[in-house]
N, C-alpha and C positions, 0 to 999 in steps of 0.2 A: 312196735312199741311193747316193751316187756310188761308182764302181768303186774309186777310190783309198781312200775311207773304209772300204769293205768289206775291202779288202786289208789296210789298216793294222790294223783291229780284229781281223781273223781271225788275223794273225800275233801280235798282242798277247795275245789270249785263249789262244792255243796256248801261249805262254810263261808265262802267269800261274800255272798249277799248279806249274811249275818254280820260279818265284820264291817263291811262298808256302810251298811244302813244304820248300824248302831253307833253312830259317831256324831250326833248333834253337838253343836258347840257348847251348849249349856252342860250336857253330861260330861263332855270332854274337860271342861273347866272344873266341874265339881270333883271329878276323879283326880285331876292334877292337883287341886288345892288340898284335897284330903290326904294325898300321899306325899305332898311336898315336905311337911315337917320330918317325916321319917327319912326321906331321901336326903334332906339337908343334914340330918343327924349322921347318916351313914357316910356322906361325903366328908363331913368335918372329922369323923372318926378316922377314916382312911388317910386324910390329909392333915392329921394332927401335927402341930408344929411346936418347935422349941425356939426360944429367943436367942438369936445369934448376932451379937454386935448390933442390937437394936432392931434386927429384922426377924421375921417369922420364917424359920426354915423347916419345911416339911420333913418329918422323921423318915418317911418312906424314901425321900430323896437322899438322905444321909446313908440309908441302908444300901440303896442301889449304887451310889457312887463309891462308897467305902468298899463294898463287896467287889465291884469291878476293879478298883485300884489294887485290892489285895490279890485277886486272881492274876492281874497283869504282872505284879511283882513276883508272885510265887512261881508262875510258869515262865519267868524270865523274858517278859515282853514277847510272848508267843504271837500276839496280834501283829507284830512287826516282823519278827524273825521268820515266821512261817506263812506270811501273807502270800508269797509266790507259790509255796507248796499247796496252799488251799486252792489257788487258781488251777494248778496242775491236776489236782484231784477232780475238780469239776470238769475239766477237759477230758478226763479219762486216761491220763497218762499212766496212772498207777493201777489201772483196773486188773492187770495181770497178777497183782499181788494177792488178789482174792483166791488164786489157785493153790496157794500154799500158806503155811504159817510156821514160824519157828517155835511156837509155844502151844504144843498140842494139848497140854493139860489145862489150858485156859478155859474157864467155864463158859464164857461168852462164845468162844470159838467152837467149843464142842456143840453148843446148842445151835450154832449157825451152820454146822457142816451137814445138816440134813438137806433135803432137796429144796427147802424154803429158807431164804435168808433176807427177805424183804419184798416190797411191792413196787418201788419206784427207784429210778437212778438218782445219782447225786444232784444233777441239774434240776430234775423235777422236784425233788425235796426242797432245794433252795428256792425255786420259783414259787412253790406253794407257801413257804414260810415268808418270803419277801412280800408276797401279795397280801399277807395278813398284817404287815407293818407299814408298807408304803401305802399311804392313804391320804385322807383329807387333812390329817394333821401336818403332813409335809407341805401343804399349800396354805391352809388357813392358820394353824397355830404358830407356824414360824413367823408369820406377819405379826401376830399378837406378841410373841416373845421379843421381836425386834422393836416393836412399838414401846414396850415397857422397859426393856433393858438397853435399848440402843444398839448400834452396829457391833459393839464389843461382844454382845451376847453370842454372835455368830462364832467367834473364836472358841468360847467355852462349850458351845454346842458341838463343835468338831471334836474337842477333847473328850467330851462325854461319849460321842460315837466311837472313838478309838478305844476308850477303856471298855465300853460295852461289848466290844468284840471278844474280850476275854471271858466275860460272863456267859456269852452265847456258846463259846467253845466248851465250857464246863458243863452247862445244862444239857446241851445236845449230845455230848459224848455219853453222859449218864443216861440220856433218853434211849440211846441205842443199846447200851450195855444191859439195861434192866427191862427191856421190852419183852412182850409175850408174842410168840408166833404159833398160831394153831396149825392143825394138820393140813388145812387147805391153803396155807401161806398167808393168811390174813394177819396183819400186824396190829398189836395193841400196845401203845407206848405213851410216854410223857411223864410228867412229874408224879402222877398218881402211882406209877409203878416203881420209879426209883425212890420215892419217899417210903412206900410200903415195903418193898423188897430190899432196898439198899439199907434202910435203917434197921430192918430186922436182922440183917447180917451183923450189924453192930450191937445187937442185943437191945435195940430200942423199937421192938415190933409195935407195941401199943402206940407210942408216939408217932411212928411212921404211918400207921393205919389212920390215926386221927387226922394227921396233916394231909394225907392223901384224900380223905373224904372232904375235908374243908376245901382243898384245892379244886376237887371235882365240882362241888356245889357252886363255888365262885366262878369257875370257868363256864359252866352252863349259863349262869346269869349273865356273864360277860358276852357270851356268844349271842344271846337274845338281844341284848341292849347295845353295848358299844361296838360289837362286831357285826351287827345286823341292822337293828332299828335306826340307830344313829346314822348309819351309812346311807340308807335309803332316804332318811329324813333330809339330810344335807344335799344329796344328789337331786332329789325332787325339787327342793327349794331353788337350787341353782338352775335347773332346766326350766322351771316355771318362770323364774325371774329373768333369765337371759332371753328366752323366746317369747315372753309376754303372754304366757298361757293363762287363760282365765277359766273360772268355773270351780265350784266346790268339790267336784269329783275328780279334778285333775290329779291330785296327789294319789288318790286311790288307784287310778288307772296306771300311773307311773309305777306305783308299788306293785300292782298286779303284774305288769310286764316284767319287772325285776324278778318277782316270785316265780313266774312260769319258767324263765330261763335258768334260775337258780335250781328249781326243782328238777329240771331235766338233767342238770349236771350232777347234783349231789346224790341222785338215786344210784349212780354208778360207783360211789365210794371214792376212796383216795386215788385210785388209778385214773378215773375219769377227771376228778378234780385236778390232779397233777397234769394230765394231758392238756387240760384247758389253760391252767395257769402258766404252763411252760410256753404257751403261745401268747397269752394276754400280757403277762408281766413284761417280757422283752419288748413287746409292741408298745405298751403304754409308757414304759420307761424311756424307750427310744423317742416316742412322740414328745414327751415332756422335756427330756434332756436335750434333744435336738432343738426344740423350740427355745429352750433356755439358752443354749449355746449361741443360737442365732441372734437372740436379743443381746447377749453379752458381747458377741463379736461386732454387732452393729453399733454398739456403743463402747468400743474397745478403748477409746481415749479416757473413759472414766474408770476403767478397771483398776489401774494402779492406785488411783486416788481412793477407790472403795476399799481395796485391800489394806491400804495404809490406815484408813479410818478404823477399819475392823480391828486391826492389831493394836493400834494406839489406844482406842477406847475400851479395849478389853482390860486394860490396866489403869487408864486414867480417863474414865468416862466423863461426859458432860455433867455439869452440876444439876441439870434438870432430872437426871436419872435417880429414882428413889433408891437410897441405900448406897450410892456410889459404886465403888469397885465390887463389894460383896453383892450388891443388888444385881449387877450385870452378870456376875459369876453364877448366881442362883438361877437367873432366867435362862442362861445358856445351858447349864447342866440340866435344868428341869425339862426344857424342850428336847434336848438330845436324849436323855434317859427315858422320858415318857414316849418319845416317838418310835424308837427301835424296840421297845419292850424287852430289852436285855435284862434278865433277872426275874421276869415274870414266869418264865417256863413255858409259855404258850407255844413258841416255835419248836420246842423239843418234841411236841406231839407230832408235828409234820415231819421233822427230821428222823423220828424213830422209824418211819416206814421205809427208809432207804435200804437198798439191797447191798449189804456189805457184811463182812465178818469182823471188820475193825471199827469199833465204836468211835475211836479217835479220828478216823478219816472223815466222819460226818461232823464231828466237832470242829475240825478245821474248816470244812465247807461253811458251816454256820457262822464263822467269823466274818464272812463276806457280807452277811445280811445287814449289820449295823453300818458297815462301810457304805453299802449302796443306799440304804435308807437315810442315814444322817449325814455322812461325810460328803456324799454326792448330791442327792436330791434336796435335802434340807438346806445345804449350803448354797446350792444354785438358786433356790428360792430367795434365800436371805440376801445374796449378792445382788440380785435383780432389784429387790426392795430398797437396799441401801443406795444403789445407783439412781433409782427413781427419786430418792429423797435428797439428792445432792442440792437441789434448789429450794429445799424446805417445804415440800408438799404437805408434810405433816410434822407434828411436834413430838420428838422422842420423850418418853417418860410421862406424857399427859394422856393417860388412858382411863376410860370409864367403861366398865362392863365389857372389856375387851376391844373397845373402839378408840382409835387414836384421834386426836384433834387435828383436823385438816386445816390448811391455810385459809380456807374460806369460812371457817367457823363451824363447819359440820363435823360429824364424827363418822368414821368408817373403820371397819375391822375385819379380821379373818380373811376369808377367801375374796371378799370384795376389794380389800386393800391390795391383795396380790393381783387380782384381776385388773385393777386400775394401773398398777405398775407395769403389767404386760402391755396393756393398751397404749400407755404413754410412750413405750419404746417402739412398738410395732402396732399401729392401729388395726384393730380387728383380731389381734392375736389372743384376746381374752376368750374367744370362742374355742381355742385349743384347750383352755382350762375346763370348759364344760364337758368336752370329750374326756379329758383326763379325770375329772371328778367322777363321771359316770363309770369309767373303766376301773378307777381305783376302788370305788364303792362295790362294784360287782365282784372283783377279785378278792377283796377283803371279806365279803360275805361268804364266798366259797370256802376260803381258808377257815374262817371261824365256824362254819357249819361242821367242818371236820373236827375242829378242837372241841366244840360242844358235844358232838356225837360220841367221841371217844370218852369224854368225861361221863356222859350219860350211860354208856355201856359199862363203865367201871362201877357205877352205882346201881344200875337196874338190870344188868345182864346183857348178853350179846344176841338175844333172839331177834327175829325179823320184825315181830310186832312192836318190840321195844324201839327198834330203829324207826319204824313207821310213825309211832307216836311223836318221837322227837322231831322228825322232819316236818310233820304237819304243824306242830307248834312253832317251829323255826320259820316256816313259810308264812305263818300268820303274822309273826313279828315283822317280817319283810314288808308286808302290806301295811300293817299298822304304823310302822315307822314313817312311811311316806304319807299316810292318810290322816293321822291325828297329830296333836301337839302336846302329848303328855310329856312335858319337859322334865317333870319329877322322875318319871320312870326311867327315861333315858339317862338322866344325871345319876340315878342310883345304879343302873346297870353298868354305865361307863366306869364308875368308880370301882366296880368289881374287877376290872382289868388290872388296876393298880393294886388291889387287895391281894392278888395272886402272889405278889412279891413276898409277903410275910411267910406263908408255908413253904414257898419254893426256896427262898434264901436260907432258911434253916437247914433244909436238905443239902443244898450246895455246900454250905460251910462245914457240914458233917461228913460229906462224901467226896470232897475234892481230892483226897489222896488216891482214890481209885482211878481218878482221871489221869493222874501222873503216871501210874503203871501202864495205862492204855496208850498214852502218847509215846512213851518210851518204846513199847512193843511195836507200835506202828512205824515209827521212824527207823527203828532197827531193821524191820523187815523191808522197808524201802531201800535201805542201803544194800541189803542182801540181793534185792531185785536188780538194782543198778549193777551190781558186780557180776550178775549173770548175763547182762545184755552185752 
């Protein structure tokens, strides 16, 4: 065991008794009640809405969807035209292109021609980024979206995922283009760097630095809350509920187990995180997708009916759906956009670590992320839920606090509704969800630990002690998330993920012409490579 790991775990285990003992329910409730007004204000600020045909439409959703649509049109539907190219890049078909460049005076190329040009390969970068987005939202929040918006929300969710591919392409290309690589080959990248360095090139240095600082602060908060505490909170709740675990300390124990494994991984930095996620992500995705396919194939006679309902009700929803067509569209776009995080810039931090001389190569790889997260995983979840509700197991549109009205008069929502849908198709299959939830939570925590650490480094420097402080605080939140019920803190931190959109999208809309130059250069060099084969 390395000295750094021993030091980290020693300090962490010293603090654990303090964390777990200082959580009486009355103190827990007092803290939650005291912070709730501020958390509610923050959430309302980030999700501020405008009235649209009688419905409240979040401004942040308008920004996300409008930006994604603009990038899709500007780059000529690159998400569709170069989908196969992206797959070939991940497979390594164009790796030989790294040996030459037709644009020797390109600044990014010149910086990358030293002995260091990244830390992980294309697949590892993709796996790390996917693990940060494929999570509990794909299981729980899809059920909520379908409950509120009906089957038609699935159609618009898919559209949002396809459009989001273009946003990911832009932000991840910029992430590689403006990253820093030190003499030891360590990579520092993400929106903090393309906001500060990219906007400085355009004579907007002060604005860029201000936006970079805002992004870094928000990203750190998001890594503690939505990317960490929320994950262990939900994972612990599912494990305790499914296996009937009792005892006040059960959450603390589960959180501690998570923290130990997370600590062992994150001490090794992006290389170890990538090596773990490249194994966990395919495994957990395969487990969930294969289980979903098995359920769908086992009920294949309902598939055509489900697809017909989804397409039909995307445009002519049932009268019970609040807001009619616009309401369904909003729910679908909201789930799709919020699920894959396209436009928040978080994934650009992971993709920046890739070993390449061509920024656009990783931008293409990043396009696959919303496709996997939303078009495949979210859609599969939605399809199973729609098939489950063929006989009217719950009422579309009648939702209170995220819980749908069931046929027996009870209310059920989130992961429990998805779990019931799984069990109704294949008895006992809901246990697969427990494994999926735990795996999703663990991998998401790993990715967000890296996102938070990179933002922390940007603000507080790249020293070893600075890293250690962040990792200790991060592991504390891992335990706290499972051990306490500070709903206000989790609500506040989770909203920070969405808040990342504001500084990031300003940068994307000012820097996207740089991306056009990069993709032209990369595609041209691919043609040169093909001509030499």
